[in-house]
N, C-alpha and C positions, 0 to 999 in steps of 0.2 A: 841728804838732809836728814833731820832727826826730830825726835820729840822729847820734851823735857817736862818734869813735874816735880812737885815737892810740897812739904808742909813744915811749918815752924810752930811748935806748940808752947815752947818755954819750959823751964826746968820743972815747973809744978806738974806738968803732964807728960810723963815719959812716953816716948814713942814706941809703939809695938813694931819691932823690925820685920815681923812676918806678915803684916796685914796691909796697912793703908798705902804706903808708897809703892809696893809691888803692884797692887791693884790699880793704882793711878797710871803707872807705866804701861801696864798691860792694856789699858783702855785706849792707848795711842800706839799700839804695836804696829799699825799700818804705816806710821810715819817712819819707823825704823825697824825693819824686819830682820836685820842682819846680826844684831847684838843687843844686849841689855845690861844695865848695871844699876845697883842701888848702893848708896852710902848713907850711913846713919851717924849722928852725933847724939846719942841717947840722953846724955846729961842736960842738953838744952832742948830736947824734943825736936830735933831737926832730921829730916829725911830728904835726900835728893835722888830722883830717879831719871833714867835716861833710856831711850830707845834709839838705836843707831842704824842709819842707812850709810853704808861704807862707800865713800867717794874718793877721799884722799887718805893716804896712809892706811891701807887695808890690814895692816899688821895689828897685833894686840897692843902696840904702843899707842894706838888711837882710841883705846877703850875709855869710856867715861862711866861714872864721874872720874875726873882726872885731878890729881894733886899737882900743885906747882913744885918746882925743884926744892925749894926751901920748906915746903910743907905748910905754908901760911894759908894758901887759897885752895879751895875745892870747887870745881866748876862742873855744871851741866850746860851744854851749849848746843843750839840748833842753828846751823847756818854754814856759810862759806865766806871767808875773808879773802878777797882777791889780791890784796897787797901784802899778804902775810910773808911772802919771800923777802920783800924789801924791809919789812919790819924785823924779820929774823936777822938779816945782815946787820941792821943797825944794832940790834940787841947783842949779837955776837961780838961786835966791836966794843960793846960796853961790858963784855965779860960773860955773857950768858952761854950756857952749854945745853945741848938738846939731845934727847934720847931717840926721838922719832922724827917724822917729817910732817906731822899734822899741824893745821892752823890753830887747833885748840891749845897745843903746847906753847905756841908763840904768844897767844893771848895771855896765858898764865904767866909767862916770863915777863911780858910787858906790864902786867899788874904789879909784879914784884919790883920792877925797875922804875915805872913811871906813875903808878897809882891807877885807880879805877877810872876816874873821869878822863884823864888824858889818854888812857888806852882806848876807851870806847870811842872817843872823839876821833882818834887816828885810824880807826878801822874803816876800810872801804869794802863794803860787802853787805851781805844780808844775814841777819842774826837775831836771835833771842837767846838770852843767857841768864843764868842764876849762878852767883858765886858767893860762897861762904868764906868770910874772913875769920880764921880761927883765932887770930891774935886779938882783934878788936871785937869779936863776937857780933858780927853784923852781916846780914843777908842783903845782897844787892841784886836787883833785876835790871835788865837793860834791853832795849829793843832798837833795831837798826834805824838809820836816819830817815828812811822813807816808809817804813812800816811794811816791808816785804814779808817778814816772818811774824807770826802771831804770838801773843802772850797774854793770857788771862790771869787775874788774881782776885782774891777777895777773902772775906772772913766767913768761916763755917764753924759754927758751934764754938766760938772763942779761939779758933786756930787760924793762922794765916796760911793760905794755900795758893798755889799757882800751877799753871800747866799750859802746854801749847794749844790744847783744845778744851772745850767745856767738858767733854767726856771724862777727862782726868779728874776734874773737880767734882763731878757727880759721884765719884767713888769714895769721897771723903765721908766718914761717918758724921752724921748730923746734917748733911746737905738736904735742904728742903725744896729747892727749885721753884721758888715763888716767881711767877712771871712778872716782869717789870712792864706794867701797862704803858708807862710813859715812853719806854724804849720801843714798845710796839707801835706807837704813833710814828716813830722815825722810820720803822720798816715800811709803813704805808706811804710815807712821803718819798723815801729815797731808794726803796727796794733792798735796803741793807740797814744794819744797825751800826751807826758810826761810833768810833771810840770817843769817849771812854766808856760808853754804855755797852751792856750786853743784854740778852733777853732775860736774864735773871736779876732780880733785885739783890744788891749787895755784892755782885760779881762784876768786875770791870775789865776792859781791855787796857793794857798799858799803851799810852799813846806813842806813836813813832818818836824817835830821837829823845827818849826820856829814860832817866835812871830813877829807880825806886830803891830806897834803903829802909831797913827796919832792924831794930836791935834784938838781942837774944831773949828779952822778956817782953814779948809782943802784946800790945793791947790795941784794940780797934781804934783807928785814928792816929796811931803813932807813925804810920808809914809816911815817908817824905818823898815827894816826887819833884824832880828837877830836870828841865830840858837841858840837853848838852849841845844842841844844834838847832838852827831855825831856817826853814825854807824861805820864810819871809825875809830874813836878813840876807840870805844868798841872793834873792831876787833884787832887793834894794841895792845891794853892793854891785851886782852885775849891771843893773840899769843906770846907776850913777857913774859907772866906770865901764862904758860899753867897748866892744871890740872896735878898734879904730882903723883897721885895714880895709882894703878894697873887698868887693864881693868875691872876687877870685881868691883872695887871700883867706877870707872867711871860709870858703868852701874847702880849701886845703887844710885849714886848721881843724874844721869839724871832721873831715875825713880822717885825719891823723888821730884825733882824740877818740873817735868811734872805733877805729882799728885797734888802738891800744886796749880799749875797754873790752872789745870782743875777744882779743887775744888773751887777756887776763882770765876771762871767764870760760875759755876753752881748756883750761888746766883741769885734768881729771885722770884718775887711775882706773876708771871704768868707761864703758862705751858712752859716747856723747853724740847728740843730734840736735835738731831744731824743728820747731813748729814753723810751717810755711803756709800762709794764707794767700799769698800772691799780692798782698797790699804793700804799701811803701815800707812800713816799719819792719815786718818780718823779712821782707826781701833784702833790705839793707843789712840786717843781721846775718842772713844766710850768705849774701854776697861777700861780706867781709870774712866770714868763717871760711868760705871756699878759697878765698885769696890767700889765707894764712895756713890752711891745712895741707897735709901731705897726700891726701886722697879725697875722693868724693865725700862731701858731708851727707849724712843721713838726714833726710827731711821727711816730714809727715804732714798730711793735710786730710781734711774731711770734706765730703760733699753730700748733697741731698738730692733725692729724686725730684723734689720740687725745684724747678729751674730758677724760680724767683729768689731762692735762698742758696743756690748752688754756686760756689766760687772755686770748686776744685779744679776746673779747667784752667782758671787763671794761675793757680799755684803750679799746675803741671807745666804750663808754658814757661814760667819763670825757672822752675827746676830744670827743665830741658835745656834752657839757654845757659844756665850756670853750670850744668853738668853734675848735679847732685844725684845721690842714690835715693830716689824718691819713692815713698810709699803713700798710696792714696786709698781711702776707704769711702765708698758711697754707702751711706746708711739709709735704711728705709724708715718710714714713720714709726714702725713697730720697734726698730732698734733703739730709736731715741726715746720713745714712750716707755720702754722697759726700764730706762734709767730712773724715771720719776720716782718710783717707790724707794729707790736708794738714796735720794737727795737728802732726806733728814739725817741719815747716818753720815753721809759724806760731808755735809756742811755744818753739822753739829749744833747750829742754831739757825733760826729762820733766815733764809737768804733767797731773794726773789729776782735775781738777774737771770733771765731764761737762757742766756748764753752759757750758763753753767752746764747745760746738757751737752752741747758739742765739745765744750772744754774738757769734760770728763771723758768723752768718747775718744778724742784725739790723744789725750794722755794715756788712755788704755792702749791705743794703737802704738804709740811711741814706746811704751814700756816693754812691748814684746821684743824690741831690738836694742834699746839703750836704757841707761840708768839716769842720765842727765840730758835735759833738753833746754836749749835757749829759746827765748820768745822775744817778740818785738814790743811787749807792753811798755808803756811810758812815752812813746813817741807822740801820741796825740796831746798829752798834757804838756810836754816840753816844747813842741813845735807848732802849736795852734792847729791841731788836727780835727777838732770837733766843730760841727756846724755852728754851735753857739758862740764860738770865738769870732766867727765872721758875722753872723746874723745879730748877735747881741749888740754889738757896737752900732750896726746899721739901724736896728730898730730903735735903740735908745736915742740916737741922733735925730731921728725923725719925730719922736713922740714927746721928748722930755720938755719941750718948750710949750706944749699944749696944756691947758689947765687940767688938773687931775679930775675934777667933776665932769668935764666934757669927755675925757677919755673913758671914764667909767660908764657914762651914759651910752657911748658908742658900743662899749663892750657888752653892756646889758642887752642892747638891741641885737647884736650878733648872736649872743647866747640864747636869746629868746627863740631862735629858730634851731630846731634839732639838727644834729649833724647829718642824719639820714635825709632830711629835707634839703639841706644844702647839696648833698650828693645827687639827689634826684634832679635838682635844678641844673646841676652840671651836666647830667646825662642828657637832659632836654636840650641844653645849649650845644652840646657836642653834635647832636643829631641835626640841629639847625645850622651850625657852622663848624663842621669837623676839622677844618684846617686851622681855625682860630683858637679853638678850645681844646686843651690837652687833658689827658687822663690824670687822675689824682684823687686823693682823699680830701676833697675841699672842705667837707664838714669838720673833720678832725683839725685841719690846719686853721680854719676860721675860728674855731673855739679856742685853739692855742693862741692865736693872735689876740683874741678878745681878752684872754687872761693876761697877756703881756701888756696890753693897753692899760690895764688897771694897776700897773706897777707904780709904787710910790717913789722909788729911787733905784739906782743900779743894782744894789744888793737884792732888792725885792725882785727885780727882773731875773737875776741869776737864779734865785730860789725857785721862781715859777718855771724856769726852763728845765730845772733838774727834778721837779716834783712830779709825783704820780697823783696821789690823793691830795687835793688842795687844802683840805681842812681835816686832817686825820684825827684830831682830838674829838671831832664830832662823830667819828665812826667807832673809835675804841671807847668802850664804856669805862667810866671812872678814871679817865686819863687826862693828863696835862702834857702837851708837847713841850719838851725841853728846848731851850734856845740853842740853835746851832748855826753853823756857817757865818762866823763873824766876818763882816764885809765893811771895812772902814775906808771909804773913798776920800777921807780927809788926809790920808797919808799919801802925799803927792808922789813919792819916788816911783810907784808903779805906773803912774801916768795913765795910759790908755786902759779902757775897760777890758779889752782882751787880755792884758797882762794880769789884771785882778782875777779874771775868770780862770786863767791858767794856774795861778797860784792857789786859788781855792780848789781847783780840780786836783792839784798835786797833794793837798793836805787833807782832802775829804774823799772825793770820788775814787781817786787812785788807791789809797790804802784800805778804804772801807768796802769797796766793791771790786774793782779790777784785780787787785792783788789777793784778796780773799778768795775770789773765784779760782784763780790759777793755783794758789797754794793748796786749797782743800782738794781740788780735782786731781792734781798731780800727786799729792801725798797719799791720797786714798789708794793709789796703785803702786806706791813706793817709787815714784819718779821725782827727781829733783828738777825743778824749773828755775832757770836763771834769767835775769832781766838786764842785759848789758846796756840798754839805753838809759837805765837808772844808775849807772856807775856815777860816782860823785863828781868825777872830772867832767863827764858829759853834762851833768846837771849844772855845774858851775859855768861851763862855756855857753850852754843854751841860754842862760839868763844874761849873758853878756852880749848876745846877738841882738841887734835892733829888730823890732817887730816887723820892719819892712823885709827882713830876710826870712821871716816865717810866714807872714800873710802877704800875699800879692795877687792882684787880679781876682779877688774874691775866693782865693784858695789858700789853705794852710800848707805847712811843711815845705815851703819853697826851697830852702837851702838843703834840707834833707833829700828832697827829690834830685837836686843837683848832684849830690854825692852818689845817689843811686844811679844816675845817668852814666856814671863811669863804668857800670857793670851790666846794666839791664836797659834795653831800649825802652823809651818812654811809652811806646804803643802797647807794651805788655803790662803796663802799670796804670795808665790813665783811664779811669772810670770813676763813676760816683761812689762815694764811701758807702759801704753796705753793712759793716759790722759782722759779728759772728752770731747771726740770728737763726731762730727756728720758728716755724709757723704756728705759734701758740694760739693765735686768733682763730685759725681754721680748726685746729685740734680741739679747742674748747667747744666748738660746735659739732665736732665729729667724734673721733675715737676717744677723746678725754671727757666727753660730756657726762657720761654716767659716773665716772670717778669724781669729777668736780661737783656734780649735783649732789652726790651723797655727802661730800664735805661741807656743802653750803645749804643743807636743808634748814628751813627756818627753825624747826624744833631743835636741831643740834646747836645752831648758833645761839638760840635763846637760852638753852640749858647750860652751855659752856660759859656764856656771859661775857665774852670778850668784845664782840662786835654788835653794832646796831644791825639786826638782821634785816630790817626793812631797807636800809640803805644799800647793803650788800646785795640783797636779792633784786633790788631795782636795777643795779648794774648788770647782774647776771641775766635777768629777763631781757633787758635792752640789747645785750650782746647776742643772746640767742635769736632775737628777732631781727638782728642786723641794723638796729637803730643807732648803735654806737660801736666803736671798737674798744671794748673794755678789757682787753687782754692784760694790760699792765696793772690796772687796778685789781683785777681778779687774781692774777698770779701772786701779787703780794699777800692777799688774804689766804689763798690756797696753800702757799708755802708755809705760812704759819699753821694752818689747820693740819696739814700733813705732818709737820714737825711735832705739833702738840699731841697728835695721836700716837706718834712714834715714841715721844719722850715719856 
């Protein structure tokens, strides 16, 4: 994978070839440590920069910025196109000739043969690119269909700038870095900042499946954004024309499509491996890799000394059964905590999914042996793997017919009792009837249920299920929360609530949280992470599968599990979903307490002026006293505070 950057100033402001663009590219050196390149068109004030991580065509023929054969287009490109060989054959039939073997050269030839929009639409892969049309004097940016690869853009002192990470844009002269307080409210709600927003006012993320164009005399507001693909349209088309075969035929079809996707993504001129957690998604990917490879697949997993968070033994059992070349690292709390000061640099803007820590550690482990690693990301979103896909429908079916005022009254009654009081009541009940009353965080779950009871409609229910702070605009001073997560239940083709939730997850949570986490963690160590479950053929088929082949008996991923049954015994996989978690709750009361307390001092919060210090300190004090589990709320604030100090 690579990093790209550039500026377009216009003819009135000639570009200094020795300053801005080289500095922008150097800021993202970690994304491409193997090679670098700069191309300038000084008469129009354009500069394109590239950092290369060599994966395909390691020769100089893969160097970027790269020119098309006829010289019309110049590209900087970050990504991998997995169907480039098929596209190359098609182009050769149409008369194209190639110098090297890179997918970049194929993209350029397709631009010349088919035009920009048709080319981008035809790419099956992960990419962010910028291409300058020397004939039409137009700059085009594009991002892959599902948003695997990042791309930021914005206006800085009258010039249009773009880059794979914010660090590149911070190197542009005139950059002010004003914090977007409205975007900060989104961080507190979702633990990430969703596209098109960024932490900086005036700087945006290019949304997935979107093309941006701007001419050679750029003025702010002239940029034109146009989607070239729609997940919603794919979902509607698949659900209106579902797979008609039997369950057994559906299993065969899914197996074949997954196998082809994994095979395409195993193409590499450098060492390749896979992350393995021992869960369904990563195990399917590794099993299909092992079935197609010529030797043992290199697999990597992470474990913790805290047994409640340790899944390494599950991964080890799957690896042993499949016969992979497995590497396992058991990390101590100190190993994980030592990563925390690095997070502002790694993630480049505030990002508060705490699984960022183990993701970085396992990427570091993998990079010691391989340059490319496949992951199982995307399986939950495509095959109904999250608890909300099951529970959301069940809860809404039980509450929607009750009057909203009644539900809100019950919710207020539940929330009038502190979570700690609920937990003490559970402890007393367990002592009285240990066989009838199970362990659990009853207080947390009671308050969550109360929040859901107050939902006005299904979209509100989903929003509450994925929210951390329920009213972040009251926490961030001087902010108004932007409207996000469009949820239109009047559009009948998606039918069941679980389908709507999966579609929203794929267009919000997946690109804004999961894929950001994996991209930044892997690229920080020069590792390319690939996601075969998000191959476009897999996505198309998944939306053709009836929901009954995803959700069954209160569990998700039914058909995906059936595919995995071909390779791995069910006893090695069947267990409650755990995620890739770390014990932030305990660490904030222990080894991280001093660090966090210093970032959250009332004086500091008041002087910086971003947060209502009383509200934040109330959560901090309640967490320290054990009255609430405030880890998610606190981690959102702490990741901003740590980033702001670093920035």
